[in-house]
C-alpha positions in Angstrom: 87.9 108.8 54.6 85.1 111.1 55.4 82.1 108.7 56.6 79.8 111.6 55.4 80.7 110.6 51.9 79.8 107.1 52.3 76.5 105.5 52.0 76.2 103.4 55.1 73.4 101.4 53.4 75.9 99.9 51.3 77.3 97.9 54.2 74.1 95.8 54.2 74.4 95.0 50.6 78.2 94.2 51.1 77.4 91.6 53.8 75.1 89.7 51.7 77.5 89.9 48.6 80.3 88.5 50.9 77.9 85.7 52.0 76.4 84.6 48.6 79.3 85.5 46.4 76.9 86.1 43.5 75.1 89.2 42.4 71.8 87.4 41.7 71.7 85.4 44.6 72.5 88.6 46.7 69.6 90.4 44.8 67.2 87.8 45.7 68.0 87.7 49.4 68.0 91.5 49.6 64.7 91.6 47.7 66.4 94.0 45.3 66.9 94.0 41.4 70.0 92.7 40.0 71.1 95.9 38.4 70.5 97.6 41.8 72.8 95.3 43.3 75.3 95.4 40.5 75.4 99.3 41.0 75.9 99.0 44.6 78.7 96.4 44.2 80.3 98.8 41.7 80.1 101.9 44.3 81.6 99.6 47.1 84.5 98.5 44.7 85.3 102.5 44.2 84.9 103.2 47.8 87.1 100.3 48.9 89.3 100.4 45.9 89.1 96.7 45.7 87.3 94.3 43.5 85.5 92.4 46.4 84.4 89.7 44.1 86.8 88.0 41.6 86.1 85.7 38.7 87.4 82.1 39.0 86.8 78.9 36.9 83.9 77.8 39.4 82.3 81.4 39.3 83.2 84.2 41.8 85.5 84.1 44.9 86.3 86.8 47.4 89.3 89.0 47.5 91.9 88.8 50.0 90.7 92.2 51.4 86.9 90.9 51.2 88.0 87.7 53.2 89.1 90.3 56.2 86.2 92.6 55.6 83.8 89.7 56.1 84.8 88.9 59.6 85.0 92.6 60.6 81.6 93.4 58.9 79.6 91.0 60.9 80.5 92.7 64.3 80.1 96.1 62.9 76.4 95.6 61.8 75.7 93.7 65.1 77.0 96.6 67.0 75.0 99.0 64.9 71.9 97.1 65.1 72.3 96.9 68.9 72.6 100.9 68.8 69.6 101.1 66.9 67.4 98.8 69.1 65.4 99.9 72.2 67.6 99.2 75.1 66.0 96.4 77.4 65.9 96.8 81.1 65.9 93.9 83.2 65.4 94.8 86.8 66.5 91.5 88.1 70.0 91.8 86.6 70.3 95.5 86.6 73.2 97.4 88.3 73.9 101.0 88.7 72.7 103.8 91.0 69.3 105.2 91.1 69.3 108.8 92.6 66.5 110.3 94.5 66.2 113.6 96.2 63.5 115.4 98.2 62.9 117.2 101.6 63.3 115.2 104.7 59.7 114.5 105.8 58.5 114.0 102.0 61.3 111.2 101.6 60.1 109.5 104.8 56.5 109.5 103.7 56.9 108.6 100.0 60.1 106.8 99.6 60.4 103.6 101.9 57.7 101.7 99.9 59.8 102.7 96.9 63.0 101.3 98.2 61.3 98.1 99.5 60.0 97.6 95.9 63.3 98.0 94.3 65.0 95.8 97.1 62.7 93.0 95.9 62.6 93.5 92.1 65.9 95.1 91.5 68.2 93.9 94.3 71.5 94.9 92.7 70.5 98.5 91.9 71.8 100.8 94.5 69.7 103.6 95.6 71.1 107.0 96.6 69.3 109.6 98.5 70.9 112.9 97.6 70.5 115.9 100.0 68.3 118.5 98.7 69.5 121.9 98.0 67.8 125.4 98.5 67.0 125.8 95.0 64.6 122.8 94.8 64.9 121.8 91.2 68.7 122.3 90.7 69.4 118.7 91.0 67.0 117.7 88.3 68.2 120.4 85.9 71.9 119.4 86.1 71.2 115.7 85.7 72.4 114.7 89.2 69.2 112.8 90.4 66.6 110.9 88.6 63.5 111.6 90.6 62.6 114.6 93.2 59.9 114.1 95.5 58.1 117.5 96.4 55.1 119.5 97.1 56.8 122.6 95.4 56.4 123.4 91.8 59.3 124.8 89.4 59.3 128.4 89.0 60.6 128.6 85.4 61.1 126.5 82.2 58.3 124.1 83.5 58.3 122.1 80.1 61.5 120.4 80.7 60.1 118.7 83.7 57.5 115.5 83.8 55.6 114.6 86.9 53.7 111.9 88.5 50.9 113.1 91.1 51.5 111.1 94.4 49.0 112.6 96.8 46.8 115.7 97.3 46.1 116.7 100.8 44.7 119.5 103.0 46.1 121.4 105.9 45.9 121.0 109.7 47.1 122.6 112.8 49.7 120.6 114.8 50.1 121.7 118.4 51.0 120.4 122.0 47.9 118.6 123.5 48.1 120.9 126.5 47.8 123.9 124.2 44.4 125.9 125.1 43.9 126.0 121.5 43.6 122.3 121.3 40.1 122.5 122.7 38.9 124.7 119.8 39.8 128.1 118.3 38.3 130.9 116.4 40.0 132.7 113.5 41.1 135.6 115.8 42.6 133.1 118.3 44.6 131.4 115.6 45.7 134.6 114.2 46.9 135.8 117.6 48.5 132.6 118.5 52.2 132.1 118.3 53.2 130.2 114.8 55.9 128.0 113.8 56.8 128.0 110.1 58.9 125.4 108.2 60.5 127.4 105.3 62.0 125.1 102.9 63.5 127.9 100.7 64.4 130.2 103.7 62.9 132.9 101.9 59.6 134.9 102.0 56.3 134.2 104.0 54.5 130.9 103.8 51.2 130.2 101.7 49.2 130.7 104.9 50.5 134.2 105.6 49.6 135.0 101.9 45.9 133.8 102.3 45.9 135.8 105.8 46.9 138.9 104.3 44.4 138.7 101.5 41.7 138.3 104.5 43.3 141.4 106.3 45.1 139.5 108.8 48.7 138.9 109.9 49.8 136.0 112.3 53.1 136.1 114.3 55.8 133.9 113.1 57.8 133.0 116.5 59.8 130.1 115.0 61.3 129.4 111.5 62.5 126.0 110.8 64.4 124.4 107.8 62.8 121.0 107.7 59.8 119.1 108.8 61.3 116.3 110.8 62.4 119.0 113.8 58.7 120.1 114.0 58.0 117.4 116.8 60.7 118.3 119.1 60.0 122.2 118.9 56.2 121.8 119.1 56.2 119.4 121.9 55.8 121.4 125.2 55.4 124.5 123.6 52.6 127.0 122.8 53.5 127.1 119.3 51.1 126.3 116.3 52.3 124.7 113.0 50.1 124.6 109.9 51.1 121.5 107.9 50.1 119.4 105.1 47.7 116.7 106.7 49.8 113.7 105.7 53.0 115.4 107.4 50.9 116.2 110.4 49.7 112.6 110.9 53.1 111.4 110.5 54.2 113.4 113.4 51.7 111.9 115.6 54.1 109.4 116.8 54.7 111.9 119.5 51.8 111.6 122.0 52.3 115.0 123.3 51.0 116.4 119.8 47.5 116.7 118.5 46.1 117.6 115.2 43.4 120.3 114.9 41.4 121.8 111.9 41.9 125.2 110.6 39.4 127.9 111.4 36.5 127.4 108.9 37.2 130.7 107.6 40.6 130.0 106.4 40.4 128.6 102.6 43.8 127.4 102.4 44.4 125.6 99.2 45.1 121.8 98.9 48.8 120.8 98.6 49.8 118.1 95.9 52.9 116.0 96.2 54.7 115.0 92.9 57.5 112.6 91.7 59.3 115.0 89.2 61.8 113.8 86.6 63.7 115.8 83.9 63.0 115.3 80.0 66.6 113.9 79.6 65.3 110.6 81.6 62.0 110.4 79.9 63.0 107.6 77.6 65.6 106.1 79.8 65.1 102.2 80.2 65.6 102.2 83.8 63.6 105.4 84.5 60.6 104.1 82.5 60.5 100.9 84.5 60.7 102.8 87.9 57.8 105.0 86.9 55.7 102.1 85.9 56.5 100.6 89.3 55.7 103.9 90.9 52.4 104.0 89.4 51.5 100.5 90.4 52.6 101.4 94.0 50.3 104.4 93.8 47.5 102.6 92.7 47.6 100.3 95.8 48.9 102.9 98.3 47.0 104.4 101.1 49.3 107.5 101.2 
């Protein structure tokens, strides 16, 4: 039988008819007119090729097939109701995997508090930190992760991504404490210094280089790194200057050999904003909705 030819609303009428075994009583319970229920019964008889209700001396009784259907139908309608009801997420009982991705230092800065919250409120929910790819948003696009932490923005089809602002920060210079520029520097000294650059994508110049070009300057990139966590090791004891978001620069101050200094006042470098991104496919997912609500609460009380 082709289900497209069947009015599934009839199943609700059928269940009440099987329970009441009487058209008038079924009509009252369904808040329908008796003729409407009679017509529904007639359609059910044609569809099932069975009388369903059969007349006896004491009224009506169920046909043999109707007795069988009665047991099956209750479970079918419960299953359909479960499908149509919004899924409930109970963090204390939830199992499964929450997948996150981002760059190394972004994860270190933003994720530990998230993981601590999950361990407390969703102890059976496993967390997997997925290695980032060169194309930053591929994992979101392909549905392989639930959330991405990043200061970058998607280049195309931005309408398929949702995001939550985490923190906005300016830029600072990070250098060895013995670097002569640690005592103060002019724009000319900054431009002439040997620079280190963290290139997330491995392509093109940094934002600072674009700003300097508009000002008519060009700095010397003497070291290009693929991640932020290695900045401390390469910057310490060298003459290199790294220009980084301030929250990242502050995190690197665990190394006593490094210092933070402001950019030359002439440089108007735009602030960088870090976001949690997720794909539209997870916008209504119960687990992800709960995680986002917890993230919002964390951010309201965070000092990041």
